[in-house]
Residue frames relative to the residue before (quaternion, step in Angstrom):
aa qw qx qy qz dx dy dz
M 1.0000 0.0000 0.0000 0.0000 0.00 0.00 0.00
F 0.5520 -0.6399 0.4331 0.3136 3.56 -1.15 0.67
L 0.7842 0.0754 -0.0128 0.6158 3.58 0.92 -0.97
T 0.0006 -0.8136 0.5787 -0.0565 3.56 -0.69 1.13
M 0.0616 -0.7751 0.6286 0.0152 3.55 -0.91 1.00
N 0.0508 -0.8297 0.5548 -0.0342 3.56 -0.56 1.20
H 0.8685 -0.1039 0.0469 0.4824 3.55 -0.87 1.10
L 0.1712 0.8108 -0.5360 0.1612 3.55 0.91 0.97
N 0.0122 0.7656 -0.6429 0.0209 3.52 -1.08 0.87
K 0.0161 -0.7734 0.6336 0.0122 3.52 -1.13 0.73
T 0.0195 0.7920 -0.6063 0.0684 3.54 -0.63 1.21
Y 0.2789 -0.7690 0.5577 0.1408 3.56 -0.82 1.05
A 0.7221 -0.4021 0.3248 0.4598 3.54 -1.33 0.09
G 0.7548 0.3232 -0.2678 0.5041 3.55 -1.04 0.76
N 0.5054 -0.6919 0.3865 0.3414 3.54 1.31 0.41
K 0.3390 0.7334 -0.5101 0.2950 3.57 1.12 0.74
V 0.2452 -0.7884 0.5527 0.1129 3.57 -0.53 1.21
A 0.1678 -0.8003 0.5720 0.0653 3.58 -0.67 1.16
V 0.7804 0.0388 0.0001 0.6241 3.59 1.07 -0.80
E 0.0678 -0.8230 0.5639 -0.0097 3.55 -0.85 1.01
D 0.8543 -0.1526 0.0588 0.4933 3.56 -0.71 1.21
F 0.1793 0.8008 -0.5385 0.1913 3.54 0.73 1.14
N 0.0016 0.7971 -0.6020 0.0461 3.58 -0.86 1.02
L 0.1874 0.7743 -0.5858 0.1485 3.57 -0.90 0.94
E 0.1201 -0.7567 0.6382 0.0748 3.54 -1.10 0.81
V 0.1047 -0.8125 0.5734 -0.0041 3.55 -0.74 1.13
A 0.3268 -0.7405 0.5560 0.1891 3.56 -0.82 1.01
R 0.6075 -0.5427 0.4230 0.3968 3.56 -1.19 0.49
G 0.8058 0.2810 -0.2189 0.4731 3.56 -0.96 0.92
E 0.4947 0.6427 -0.4477 0.3765 3.61 1.22 0.12
F 0.2491 -0.7046 0.6368 0.1896 3.53 -1.33 0.40
I 0.0654 -0.8236 0.5628 -0.0246 3.56 -0.23 1.34
C 0.1091 -0.7808 0.6121 0.0619 3.58 -0.90 0.91
F 0.2132 -0.7285 0.6387 0.1261 3.56 -0.94 0.98
I 0.0589 0.7958 -0.5995 0.0625 3.57 -0.84 0.97
G 0.2830 0.7310 -0.5878 0.2001 3.52 -1.16 0.70
T 0.6316 -0.5189 0.3978 0.4167 3.54 -1.26 0.12
S 0.6967 -0.4364 0.3427 0.4546 3.58 -1.29 0.15
G 0.8028 0.2527 -0.2071 0.4988 3.57 -0.91 0.97
S 0.4570 0.7124 -0.4358 0.3061 3.57 1.25 0.18
G 0.5588 -0.6318 0.3758 0.3838 3.59 1.25 -0.30
K 0.4261 0.7429 -0.4454 0.2613 3.58 1.27 -0.04
T 0.6950 0.4474 -0.2860 0.4847 3.62 0.87 -0.89
T 0.6084 0.5477 -0.3519 0.4538 3.59 1.01 -0.75
T 0.6554 0.5132 -0.3109 0.4588 3.58 0.91 -0.91
M 0.6733 0.4966 -0.3044 0.4554 3.57 0.86 -0.94
R 0.6992 0.4861 -0.2837 0.4409 3.60 0.89 -0.90
M 0.5726 0.5580 -0.3984 0.4494 3.58 1.20 -0.17
I 0.5593 0.6230 -0.3867 0.3867 3.59 1.20 -0.49
N 0.7803 0.2702 -0.1701 0.5377 3.62 0.98 -0.73
R 0.5139 -0.6951 0.3716 0.3386 3.56 1.31 0.47
M 0.2758 0.7098 -0.5740 0.3012 3.54 1.05 0.81
L 0.7350 0.1307 -0.1072 0.6567 3.52 1.32 -0.49
H 0.3182 -0.7381 0.5627 0.1930 3.58 -1.12 0.65
Q 0.4507 -0.6885 0.4967 0.2758 3.56 -0.85 0.95
T 0.5137 -0.6191 0.4970 0.3254 3.55 -1.20 0.57
S 0.7677 -0.1294 0.0840 0.6220 3.53 1.12 -0.75
G 0.6007 0.5417 -0.4283 0.4028 3.55 -1.28 0.31
T 0.3373 -0.7508 0.5397 0.1767 3.56 -1.31 0.19
I 0.1435 -0.7326 0.6574 0.1031 3.51 -1.34 0.54
E 0.0438 -0.8062 0.5900 -0.0054 3.56 -0.79 1.02
I 0.1274 -0.7464 0.6484 0.0794 3.53 -1.15 0.78
D 0.8264 -0.0716 -0.0147 0.5582 3.55 -0.58 1.18
G 0.7369 -0.4493 0.2231 0.4532 3.55 0.97 0.92
Q 0.6490 0.5029 -0.3235 0.4703 3.60 1.25 -0.06
D 0.4343 -0.6979 0.5129 0.2476 3.56 -0.84 1.03
I 0.4066 -0.7417 0.4707 0.2510 3.60 -0.61 1.09
A 0.5502 0.6111 -0.4000 0.4047 3.61 1.21 -0.39
E 0.6869 0.4626 -0.2697 0.4914 3.57 1.23 -0.47
M 0.5919 0.5714 -0.3650 0.4358 3.59 1.29 -0.06
N 0.5454 -0.5527 0.5054 0.3764 3.54 -1.28 0.40
P 0.4563 -0.7272 0.4250 0.2869 3.64 -0.55 1.06
V 0.6284 0.5263 -0.3424 0.4593 3.59 1.06 -0.69
Q 0.6666 0.4885 -0.2967 0.4785 3.57 0.92 -0.90
L 0.6074 0.5582 -0.3424 0.4498 3.58 1.06 -0.77
R 0.7084 0.4718 -0.2724 0.4488 3.58 0.81 -1.01
R 0.6209 0.5259 -0.3539 0.4611 3.57 1.15 -0.43
R 0.6361 0.4976 -0.3226 0.4937 3.57 1.30 -0.23
I 0.7324 0.3920 -0.1933 0.5220 3.56 1.28 -0.33
G 0.3041 -0.7407 0.5718 0.1789 3.59 -0.74 1.07
Y 0.1018 -0.8066 0.5822 0.0097 3.56 -1.07 0.74
V 0.0016 -0.7875 0.6148 -0.0439 3.58 -0.70 1.13
I 0.0908 -0.8208 0.5638 0.0095 3.57 -0.69 1.09
Q 0.7315 -0.4583 0.2916 0.4122 3.55 -1.32 0.30
N 0.7672 0.3412 -0.1999 0.5049 3.60 0.86 -0.90
I 0.5791 -0.6683 0.3119 0.3476 3.51 1.31 0.69
G 0.1588 -0.8445 0.4994 0.1102 3.61 0.81 -0.96
L 0.3301 0.7247 -0.5367 0.2790 3.60 1.11 0.52
L 0.4354 -0.6878 0.5145 0.2695 3.58 -1.05 0.74
P 0.4030 -0.7854 0.4121 0.2258 3.60 -0.35 1.25
H 0.6851 0.4901 -0.2889 0.4550 3.61 1.11 -0.58
M 0.6498 0.4899 -0.3128 0.4899 3.58 1.30 -0.07
T 0.5191 -0.6053 0.4944 0.3460 3.57 -1.17 0.57
I 0.6668 -0.4745 0.3807 0.4305 3.55 -1.29 0.21
R 0.6051 0.5598 -0.3468 0.4474 3.58 1.03 -0.79
D 0.7072 0.4599 -0.2646 0.4672 3.58 0.85 -1.00
N 0.6151 0.5360 -0.3490 0.4610 3.58 1.09 -0.64
I 0.6679 0.5062 -0.3075 0.4507 3.58 0.89 -0.92
T 0.7776 0.3551 -0.1725 0.4893 3.57 0.92 -0.92
L 0.2529 0.8046 -0.5056 0.1819 3.59 1.20 0.42
V 0.7247 0.4198 -0.2527 0.4846 3.60 0.73 -1.02
P 0.6283 0.5169 -0.3599 0.4567 3.66 0.89 -0.70
R 0.6334 0.5175 -0.3402 0.4640 3.60 1.05 -0.69
L 0.6454 0.5069 -0.3149 0.4768 3.58 1.03 -0.78
L 0.6819 0.4642 -0.2733 0.4947 3.55 1.19 -0.60
K 0.4970 -0.7083 0.3827 0.3237 3.56 1.36 0.25
W 0.2399 0.7527 -0.5711 0.2230 3.58 0.98 0.76
P 0.5003 -0.6337 0.4786 0.3451 3.65 -1.00 0.63
E 0.6656 -0.5512 0.3334 0.3768 3.56 -1.15 0.67
E 0.6449 0.5307 -0.3318 0.4386 3.60 0.92 -0.85
K 0.6617 0.4928 -0.3015 0.4779 3.57 0.98 -0.84
R 0.6384 0.5253 -0.3293 0.4561 3.61 1.03 -0.77
N 0.6669 0.5027 -0.3065 0.4567 3.58 0.91 -0.88
K 0.6283 0.5226 -0.3286 0.4733 3.56 1.06 -0.78
R 0.6620 0.5081 -0.3031 0.4602 3.57 0.97 -0.88
A 0.6230 0.5462 -0.3399 0.4449 3.59 1.00 -0.81
K 0.6660 0.4908 -0.3015 0.4740 3.58 0.95 -0.87
E 0.6324 0.5319 -0.3304 0.4560 3.57 0.97 -0.84
M 0.7073 0.4826 -0.2708 0.4399 3.57 0.87 -0.97
I 0.6705 0.4805 -0.3266 0.4613 3.59 0.92 -0.77
D 0.5964 0.5260 -0.3549 0.4916 3.58 1.18 -0.54
L 0.6428 0.5555 -0.3174 0.4213 3.57 0.98 -0.88
V 0.7462 0.3539 -0.2118 0.5226 3.60 1.03 -0.77
E 0.5079 -0.7268 0.3691 0.2783 3.55 1.32 0.57
L 0.4834 0.5879 -0.4907 0.4241 3.54 0.83 1.12
P 0.5707 -0.6280 0.3997 0.3466 3.63 -1.08 0.62
D 0.6166 -0.5708 0.4039 0.3618 3.57 -1.16 0.65
S 0.5881 0.6091 -0.3672 0.3850 3.60 1.09 -0.66
F 0.5799 0.5976 -0.3729 0.4093 3.60 1.21 -0.44
L 0.5294 0.6747 -0.4056 0.3162 3.60 1.14 -0.52
D 0.7484 0.3767 -0.2110 0.5034 3.58 1.07 -0.69
R 0.5164 0.6001 -0.4346 0.4293 3.58 1.24 0.36
Y 0.4313 -0.6637 0.5430 0.2802 3.52 -1.37 0.13
P 0.6908 -0.5154 0.3000 0.4089 3.62 -1.09 0.58
A 0.6476 0.5466 -0.3294 0.4163 3.61 0.95 -0.82
E 0.6466 0.5284 -0.3186 0.4485 3.60 1.21 -0.41
L 0.6637 0.4853 -0.2894 0.4901 3.59 1.30 -0.10
S 0.5343 -0.5987 0.4838 0.3492 3.56 -1.24 0.45
G 0.6967 -0.4683 0.3384 0.4252 3.56 -1.28 0.24
G 0.6727 0.4953 -0.2959 0.4633 3.56 0.95 -0.88
Q 0.6437 0.5111 -0.3166 0.4736 3.57 1.05 -0.78
Q 0.6324 0.5247 -0.3283 0.4658 3.58 1.01 -0.78
Q 0.6606 0.5026 -0.3190 0.4574 3.57 0.96 -0.81
R 0.5919 0.5432 -0.3619 0.4729 3.60 1.12 -0.59
I 0.6420 0.5067 -0.3201 0.4782 3.58 1.00 -0.81
G 0.6092 0.5503 -0.3473 0.4532 3.58 1.07 -0.70
V 0.6481 0.4968 -0.3068 0.4889 3.57 1.03 -0.80
A 0.6396 0.5279 -0.3224 0.4564 3.59 0.97 -0.87
R 0.6573 0.5088 -0.3148 0.4582 3.58 0.94 -0.86
A 0.6485 0.5336 -0.3209 0.4379 3.58 0.98 -0.83
L 0.7343 0.4140 -0.2254 0.4885 3.59 1.11 -0.67
A 0.4980 0.7356 -0.3905 0.2418 3.56 1.24 -0.50
A 0.7570 0.3853 -0.2123 0.4831 3.61 0.91 -0.85
D 0.4798 -0.6955 0.4192 0.3321 3.56 1.30 0.33
Q 0.1426 0.8334 -0.5175 0.1312 3.55 1.00 0.90
D 0.5971 -0.6063 0.4111 0.3270 3.53 -1.24 0.59
I 0.8001 0.1317 -0.0089 0.5851 3.56 0.99 -0.94
I 0.1656 -0.7617 0.6180 0.1024 3.56 -1.08 0.77
L 0.1495 -0.7749 0.6110 0.0623 3.57 -0.76 1.10
M 0.0132 -0.7915 0.6109 -0.0127 3.58 -0.93 0.89
D 0.1158 -0.8261 0.5515 0.0022 3.55 -0.57 1.23
E 0.8057 -0.2242 0.1015 0.5388 3.58 -0.29 1.32
A 0.1148 0.8824 -0.4539 0.0464 3.55 1.16 0.69
F 0.7974 0.3112 -0.1457 0.4960 3.60 1.01 -0.75
S 0.4241 0.7644 -0.4309 0.2240 3.60 1.24 -0.08
A 0.6937 0.4713 -0.2871 0.4629 3.62 1.12 -0.52
L 0.5887 0.6080 -0.3551 0.3970 3.60 1.26 -0.11
D 0.5755 -0.5637 0.4504 0.3849 3.57 -1.24 0.41
P 0.6894 -0.5354 0.2953 0.3884 3.61 -1.13 0.62
V 0.6669 0.5033 -0.3195 0.4470 3.60 0.92 -0.84
T 0.6673 0.4854 -0.2978 0.4801 3.59 0.90 -0.96
R 0.6335 0.5451 -0.3296 0.4392 3.55 0.99 -0.84
E 0.6657 0.5057 -0.3013 0.4586 3.57 0.92 -0.90
L 0.6403 0.5252 -0.3184 0.4613 3.57 1.01 -0.81
L 0.6865 0.4753 -0.2850 0.4707 3.58 0.95 -0.86
Q 0.5868 0.5502 -0.3698 0.4649 3.59 1.09 -0.59
D 0.6485 0.5096 -0.3115 0.4719 3.57 0.95 -0.91
L 0.6543 0.5275 -0.3094 0.4449 3.56 0.95 -0.94
V 0.6941 0.4815 -0.2821 0.4549 3.57 0.81 -1.03
K 0.6419 0.5172 -0.3347 0.4565 3.59 0.93 -0.81
N 0.6579 0.5068 -0.3015 0.4685 3.57 0.99 -0.87
L 0.6568 0.5118 -0.3048 0.4624 3.59 0.96 -0.90
Q 0.6518 0.5171 -0.3196 0.4535 3.56 0.97 -0.84
Q 0.6689 0.4972 -0.3027 0.4623 3.58 0.94 -0.86
K 0.6696 0.4948 -0.2986 0.4666 3.59 1.02 -0.78
S 0.7436 0.4395 -0.2296 0.4486 3.56 0.88 -0.97
G 0.3152 -0.7632 0.5033 0.2544 3.58 1.12 -0.62
K 0.3929 0.7256 -0.4772 0.3022 3.59 1.24 0.34
T 0.4584 -0.6492 0.5321 0.2919 3.55 -1.29 0.42
F 0.1055 -0.8037 0.5853 0.0215 3.58 -0.68 1.14
V 0.0613 -0.7350 0.6727 0.0591 3.53 -1.16 0.76
F 0.0543 -0.8397 0.5341 -0.0821 3.53 -0.40 1.33
V 0.1906 -0.7747 0.5950 0.0976 3.59 -0.77 1.05
T 0.1275 0.7847 -0.5970 0.1072 3.58 -0.87 0.94
H 0.3031 -0.7113 0.5887 0.2357 3.55 -1.31 0.29
D 0.6029 0.5764 -0.3205 0.4490 3.56 1.38 -0.01
M 0.3643 -0.7628 0.4921 0.2079 3.57 -0.44 1.19
D 0.6031 0.5529 -0.3645 0.4447 3.61 1.01 -0.70
E 0.6525 0.5163 -0.3056 0.4629 3.56 0.99 -0.89
A 0.6613 0.5066 -0.3035 0.4624 3.57 0.93 -0.90
L 0.6655 0.5088 -0.3030 0.4544 3.59 0.90 -0.91
K 0.6755 0.5083 -0.2856 0.4513 3.55 1.04 -0.77
L 0.7826 0.3991 -0.1803 0.4425 3.57 0.86 -1.00
A 0.7271 0.5323 -0.2594 0.3475 3.54 0.82 -1.04
T 0.3499 -0.6335 0.6316 0.2781 3.48 -1.37 0.39
R 0.7666 -0.0025 -0.0323 0.6413 3.56 1.27 -0.57
I 0.2650 -0.7513 0.5903 0.1297 3.53 -1.17 0.77
V 0.1753 -0.7531 0.6268 0.0959 3.55 -1.03 0.91
V 0.1541 -0.7902 0.5900 0.0611 3.58 -0.45 1.23
M 0.0564 -0.8164 0.5746 -0.0103 3.58 -0.77 1.09
S 0.0279 0.7719 -0.6348 0.0189 3.54 -1.23 0.60
H 0.8510 -0.0315 -0.0203 0.5239 3.57 -0.83 1.06
G 0.7469 -0.4438 0.2154 0.4458 3.54 0.93 0.98
K 0.6879 0.4621 -0.2759 0.4869 3.57 1.25 -0.10
T 0.4959 -0.6234 0.5147 0.3170 3.54 -1.27 0.51
V 0.2282 -0.7794 0.5724 0.1132 3.55 -0.83 1.03
Q 0.7827 -0.1350 0.1232 0.5949 3.57 0.97 -0.89
V 0.0759 -0.7504 0.6548 0.0492 3.55 -1.14 0.75
A 0.2793 0.7636 -0.5248 0.2521 3.58 -0.46 1.17
T 0.6087 -0.5126 0.4417 0.4143 3.55 -1.33 0.15
P 0.6621 -0.4930 0.3612 0.4337 3.61 -1.18 0.34
E 0.6558 0.5162 -0.3170 0.4505 3.59 0.94 -0.86
E 0.6663 0.4950 -0.3016 0.4691 3.60 0.96 -0.85
I 0.6171 0.5448 -0.3378 0.4564 3.57 1.03 -0.80
L 0.6903 0.4920 -0.2800 0.4506 3.56 0.89 -0.95
R 0.7572 0.4055 -0.2158 0.4643 3.57 0.88 -0.92
H 0.8141 0.1481 -0.0545 0.5589 3.56 1.08 -0.68
P 0.0253 -0.8155 0.5781 -0.0021 3.63 0.50 1.11
A 0.5419 -0.6818 0.3938 0.2940 3.56 -0.92 0.97
N 0.8037 -0.0811 0.0914 0.5824 3.60 1.02 -0.75
E 0.7529 -0.3892 0.2728 0.4552 3.57 -1.31 -0.10
F 0.5946 0.5722 -0.3674 0.4291 3.59 1.05 -0.69
V 0.6752 0.4693 -0.2910 0.4891 3.59 0.90 -0.90
E 0.6178 0.5487 -0.3402 0.4489 3.59 1.00 -0.77
E 0.6624 0.5004 -0.3023 0.4684 3.58 0.98 -0.85
L 0.6290 0.5197 -0.3361 0.4704 3.58 1.05 -0.72
I 0.6530 0.5178 -0.3118 0.4563 3.57 1.00 -0.83
G 0.2391 -0.7932 0.5208 0.2060 3.58 0.82 -0.99
H 0.5729 -0.6409 0.4040 0.3128 3.56 -1.06 0.77
D 0.6033 0.5941 -0.3675 0.3848 3.61 1.14 -0.56
R 0.6533 0.5075 -0.3213 0.4609 3.59 1.22 -0.22
L 0.3144 0.7818 -0.4868 0.2302 3.60 1.17 0.45
I 0.4238 0.6993 -0.4745 0.3260 3.58 1.24 -0.10
Q 0.6494 0.5277 -0.3204 0.4439 3.57 1.11 -0.65
A 0.5154 0.6476 -0.4173 0.3753 3.57 1.25 -0.12
K 0.6338 0.4831 -0.3413 0.4984 3.59 1.26 -0.18
P 0.1852 -0.8641 0.4568 0.1017 3.58 0.25 1.26
S 0.6123 0.5829 -0.3690 0.3863 3.59 1.12 -0.45
I 0.7466 0.2908 -0.1863 0.5687 3.58 1.23 -0.36
T 0.0681 0.8353 -0.5389 0.0851 3.58 -0.38 1.18
T 0.7885 0.2671 -0.1538 0.5323 3.62 1.07 -0.51
V 0.6498 -0.5258 0.3933 0.3829 3.53 -1.28 0.48
G 0.6302 0.5799 -0.3353 0.3926 3.57 0.96 -0.84
Q 0.6408 0.5487 -0.3245 0.4278 3.57 1.16 -0.56
V 0.7780 0.3240 -0.1736 0.5096 3.61 1.14 -0.49
M 0.5059 0.6771 -0.4260 0.3226 3.60 1.20 -0.19
L 0.4326 -0.6209 0.5780 0.3054 3.52 -1.34 0.41
K 0.3356 -0.7928 0.4802 0.1681 3.58 -0.79 0.98
T 0.6858 0.4356 -0.2889 0.5063 3.59 1.26 0.25
P 0.0099 0.8202 -0.5713 0.0292 3.62 0.50 1.12
V 0.4649 -0.6487 0.5191 0.3059 3.57 -1.15 0.61
A 0.1964 0.7985 -0.5299 0.2073 3.57 -0.36 1.25
M 0.0943 -0.7584 0.6415 0.0670 3.51 -1.35 0.43
T 0.5093 -0.6184 0.4882 0.3462 3.55 -1.26 0.32
A 0.6484 -0.5848 0.3463 0.3430 3.54 -1.19 0.67
D 0.6532 0.5230 -0.3265 0.4396 3.62 1.16 -0.41
Q 0.5471 0.5986 -0.4113 0.4161 3.60 1.24 -0.08
T 0.5437 -0.6885 0.4031 0.2606 3.54 -1.20 0.61
M 0.6656 -0.4861 0.3908 0.4098 3.52 -1.35 0.28
S 0.6287 0.5437 -0.3311 0.4466 3.57 1.02 -0.79
Q 0.6634 0.4933 -0.2995 0.4763 3.57 0.93 -0.89
A 0.6434 0.5359 -0.3181 0.4446 3.56 1.03 -0.84
L 0.6660 0.5055 -0.3064 0.4550 3.56 0.89 -0.93
K 0.6314 0.5352 -0.3315 0.4527 3.56 1.01 -0.80
L 0.6772 0.4832 -0.2955 0.4698 3.59 0.91 -0.92
M 0.6443 0.5235 -0.3259 0.4523 3.59 0.96 -0.84
H 0.6462 0.5083 -0.3165 0.4732 3.57 1.04 -0.78
E 0.6606 0.5136 -0.3094 0.4518 3.58 0.92 -0.89
R 0.7577 0.3727 -0.1988 0.4974 3.58 0.96 -0.89
R 0.3654 -0.7724 0.4529 0.2546 3.57 1.37 0.04
V 0.4694 0.6273 -0.4745 0.4012 3.57 0.78 1.12
D 0.3525 -0.7379 0.5301 0.2241 3.58 -1.19 0.48
T 0.7336 0.3144 -0.2034 0.5671 3.58 1.33 0.04
L 0.1183 -0.7885 0.6030 0.0264 3.55 -1.03 0.86
L 0.3474 -0.7284 0.5518 0.2103 3.57 -0.86 0.96
V 0.2159 -0.7811 0.5791 0.0887 3.55 -1.11 0.79
T 0.0688 -0.7950 0.6027 0.0018 3.57 -0.90 1.00
D 0.4919 -0.5803 0.5182 0.3908 3.55 -1.32 0.02
T 0.7305 -0.4431 0.2775 0.4394 3.58 -1.25 0.01
D 0.6530 0.4765 -0.3131 0.4985 3.59 1.28 -0.24
K 0.5217 -0.6719 0.3732 0.3703 3.56 1.35 0.27
K 0.4140 0.6745 -0.5003 0.3512 3.59 1.15 0.56
L 0.5043 -0.6866 0.4387 0.2858 3.56 -0.85 1.02
I 0.1726 -0.7806 0.5956 0.0785 3.57 -0.94 0.97
G 0.7300 -0.3301 0.2711 0.5335 3.58 0.85 -0.98
F 0.4553 -0.6677 0.5054 0.3023 3.56 -1.07 -0.70
V 0.1687 -0.7094 0.6609 0.1774 3.50 -1.41 0.18
D 0.1001 -0.7854 0.6067 0.0711 3.56 -1.17 0.56
I 0.7607 -0.3767 0.2522 0.4646 3.57 -1.29 0.07
E 0.6363 0.5421 -0.3309 0.4379 3.57 0.99 -0.80
S 0.5854 0.5937 -0.3650 0.4143 3.58 1.15 -0.63
F 0.7245 0.4427 -0.2337 0.4739 3.58 1.11 -0.70
S 0.6020 0.6468 -0.3551 0.3053 3.57 1.05 -0.74
D 0.7332 0.4485 -0.2506 0.4455 3.61 0.95 -0.81
N 0.8310 0.0558 0.0202 0.5531 3.60 0.86 -0.86
Y 0.0652 0.8312 -0.5457 0.0836 3.55 0.59 1.14
A 0.0775 0.7525 -0.6484 0.0850 3.54 -0.85 1.07
P 0.4416 -0.7654 0.3841 0.2677 3.60 -0.12 1.27
Q 0.7766 0.3599 -0.1920 0.4800 3.62 0.90 -0.86
Q 0.4552 0.6840 -0.4590 0.3379 3.59 1.24 0.10
A 0.4690 -0.6885 0.4808 0.2737 3.58 -0.95 0.91
L 0.5908 -0.6067 0.4081 0.3411 3.55 -1.10 0.73
R 0.5676 0.6150 -0.3939 0.3801 3.61 1.10 -0.59
N 0.6463 0.5445 -0.3199 0.4282 3.61 1.16 -0.52
I 0.7801 0.2968 -0.1684 0.5243 3.58 1.19 -0.37
V 0.4333 0.7319 -0.4500 0.2720 3.59 1.25 -0.10
N 0.3058 -0.7147 0.6018 0.1829 3.55 -1.08 0.80
T 0.2323 -0.8207 0.5114 0.1048 3.59 -0.44 1.22
K 0.5724 0.5725 -0.3937 0.4355 3.58 1.25 -0.10
I 0.2449 0.7855 -0.5133 0.2439 3.53 0.24 1.31
F 0.3313 -0.7210 0.5728 0.2055 3.55 -1.01 0.82
Y 0.0572 0.7885 -0.6081 0.0716 3.55 -0.89 0.97
V 0.2412 -0.7572 0.5852 0.1611 3.57 -1.27 0.26
N 0.5086 -0.6203 0.5019 0.3235 3.53 -1.25 0.46
E 0.5882 -0.6040 0.4062 0.3524 3.57 -1.07 0.69
N 0.6933 0.4512 -0.2752 0.4899 3.61 1.20 -0.43
A 0.4040 0.7275 -0.4703 0.2938 3.60 1.27 0.09
V 0.5408 -0.6100 0.4695 0.3391 3.57 -1.13 0.68
I 0.5300 -0.6858 0.3998 0.2983 3.55 -0.78 1.05
R 0.6110 0.5827 -0.3649 0.3924 3.62 1.05 -0.70
D 0.6268 0.5351 -0.3395 0.4533 3.57 1.03 -0.77
T 0.6637 0.5023 -0.2980 0.4673 3.56 0.99 -0.85
V 0.6042 0.5469 -0.3461 0.4648 3.57 1.04 -0.76
D 0.6481 0.5321 -0.3179 0.4425 3.57 0.85 -0.98
R 0.7333 0.4625 -0.2555 0.4279 3.54 0.73 -1.05
I 0.6820 0.4722 -0.2976 0.4726 3.56 0.96 -0.82
L 0.7421 0.4292 -0.2502 0.4500 3.57 0.72 -1.03
K 0.7183 0.4430 -0.2600 0.4692 3.60 0.97 -0.78
H 0.7602 0.3673 -0.1986 0.4979 3.59 1.05 -0.71
G 0.5508 -0.6897 0.3576 0.3050 3.57 1.24 0.13
Y 0.3602 0.7261 -0.5159 0.2773 3.62 1.16 0.34
K 0.4249 -0.6808 0.5322 0.2699 3.58 -1.04 0.77
N 0.7711 -0.1297 0.1165 0.6124 3.53 1.07 -0.82
V 0.2379 -0.7637 0.5886 0.1170 3.52 -1.28 0.35
P 0.4129 -0.7009 0.5156 0.2692 3.62 -0.85 0.90
V 0.2628 -0.7599 0.5815 0.1234 3.55 -1.15 0.69
V 0.0945 -0.8024 0.5887 0.0252 3.59 -0.90 0.96
D 0.4394 -0.6491 0.5360 0.3136 3.54 -1.29 0.29
D 0.7563 -0.3973 0.2565 0.4520 3.59 -1.25 -0.08
Q 0.6985 0.4324 -0.2685 0.5030 3.58 1.21 -0.41
Q 0.5548 -0.6503 0.3511 0.3821 3.59 1.31 0.36
H 0.4008 0.6927 -0.4998 0.3313 3.60 1.19 0.39
L 0.4559 -0.6594 0.5242 0.2872 3.56 -1.04 0.78
V 0.0345 -0.8363 0.5467 -0.0206 3.59 -0.60 1.12
G 0.8177 -0.0970 0.0744 0.5626 3.59 1.19 -0.22
I 0.2763 -0.7219 0.5980 0.2117 3.51 -1.33 -0.29
V 0.2029 -0.7630 0.5997 0.1304 3.58 -1.01 0.78
T 0.2662 -0.8084 0.5139 0.1073 3.56 -0.73 1.11
R 0.6306 -0.5296 0.4217 0.3796 3.51 -1.27 0.49
A 0.6406 0.5471 -0.3276 0.4278 3.58 0.96 -0.88
A 0.6518 0.5183 -0.3196 0.4521 3.59 0.95 -0.86
L 0.6848 0.4842 -0.2906 0.4607 3.56 0.98 -0.84
V 0.5951 0.5467 -0.3635 0.4636 3.58 1.09 -0.63
D 0.6301 0.5307 -0.3293 0.4614 3.59 1.03 -0.79
I 0.6506 0.5154 -0.3161 0.4596 3.58 0.99 -0.85
V 0.6408 0.5153 -0.3231 0.4685 3.58 0.96 -0.88
Y 0.6510 0.5192 -0.3178 0.4536 3.56 0.91 -0.91
D 0.6726 0.4975 -0.2997 0.4585 3.58 0.87 -0.93
A 0.6626 0.5144 -0.3105 0.4471 3.58 0.98 -0.86
L 0.7337 0.4337 -0.2366 0.4666 3.55 0.96 -0.88
F 0.8332 0.2135 -0.0613 0.5064 3.55 0.92 -0.91
G 0.3697 0.7737 -0.4627 0.2248 3.59 1.28 0.00
D 0.6797 0.4836 -0.3000 0.4627 3.59 0.86 -0.95
E 0.6418 0.5297 -0.3165 0.4554 3.55 1.03 -0.87
A 0.6585 0.5023 -0.3038 0.4710 3.57 1.00 -0.88
A 0.6467 0.5210 -0.3159 0.4588 3.56 0.98 -0.86
D 0.6408 0.5193 -0.3194 0.4666 3.58 1.00 -0.82
G 0.6414 0.5348 -0.3158 0.4502 3.55 1.06 -0.83
Q 0.6533 0.5068 -0.3035 0.4736 3.53 1.02 -0.84
A 0.6451 0.5221 -0.3170 0.4591 3.57 1.02 -0.81
D 0.6326 0.5306 -0.3219 0.4633 3.57 1.02 -0.83
A 0.6602 0.5105 -0.3063 0.4578 3.56 0.95 -0.93
A 0.6498 0.5164 -0.3162 0.4595 3.55 0.98 -0.83
S 0.6426 0.5366 -0.3177 0.4451 3.55 1.02 -0.86
K 0.6731 0.5006 -0.2938 0.4583 3.53 0.96 -0.94
A 0.6799 0.4809 -0.2843 0.4750 3.55 1.17 -0.64
G 0.5118 -0.6770 0.3961 0.3504 3.55 1.32 -0.02
V 0.4098 0.7138 -0.4762 0.3095 3.56 1.23 0.40
């Protein structure tokens, strides 16, 4: 295993036990989420990985090497660290913040500048931000820089401690998507501390549930949802997540409609309006000639500046929310039902438009998950009374 924690214990002065006999093996490229109530030991456990805290007993190994035998400064330069209050140095430019560890590692200036540009592009911020200072950026933008800095030196492990908890819900959701995408692309090992079960279910390959310093359950998000270890885990999950109780439907691809109303960007406004009228829709998805999703147009797009022969590429709105066909259905339910989307386009791994998932379809799934057994029992009772 890449990261191994064996029989970890942490006891503070006054015999206060923070972590008790913690054991975990993490494969390279996993996304591990620690979750638990306040005082459960999740942050203490994570901070022992980079020796910000020293365990009372037990061992931690990275690639077979005991971290107790490593130089702590060198160890921390191998491990990215993102915290809730971001920790950007206010007197340094964004460029210098991103390349802080590479500079300590004696990277030449040209290589550092190239890396800074690569990283700011990776977290989807403009290059012009590199010469700004942290105070000139919003909280969400600063947190993106924190993620960029953690990845800049190509560290083996990225630790994130309640990294998004202080952000507004929309920014938080965007950053969750960004981090999950970056982790999948980079193949880095992430250890993420959170108190938010939705966040853990969305991000993790495995979730570590902790309580009073002890491990309660270690499992995949799907296993946690379907087979919670005890009442404590059930309470963390919450009854509103019963959508996962319908095991036959787990991904968007299983419920999407495979005939979305779409046109290519080179087609005209006149053609688009005709198709929208025929299909009785007020929104039309727009793709390139390879069927890769670009954005959408709607009735409002035509009302102000209608020009029959104008190509759709001139009016397309590229700010569109979409999901991958392999996305977990619960995440899509949350976003459509809670944020009011009528429907959401579905793409494959190459960004090709492959379908659309509707609000109506998801409402049916929620109904079946919550009331399916009750409805089935009702039907059985009726059949029995009828002598069937």
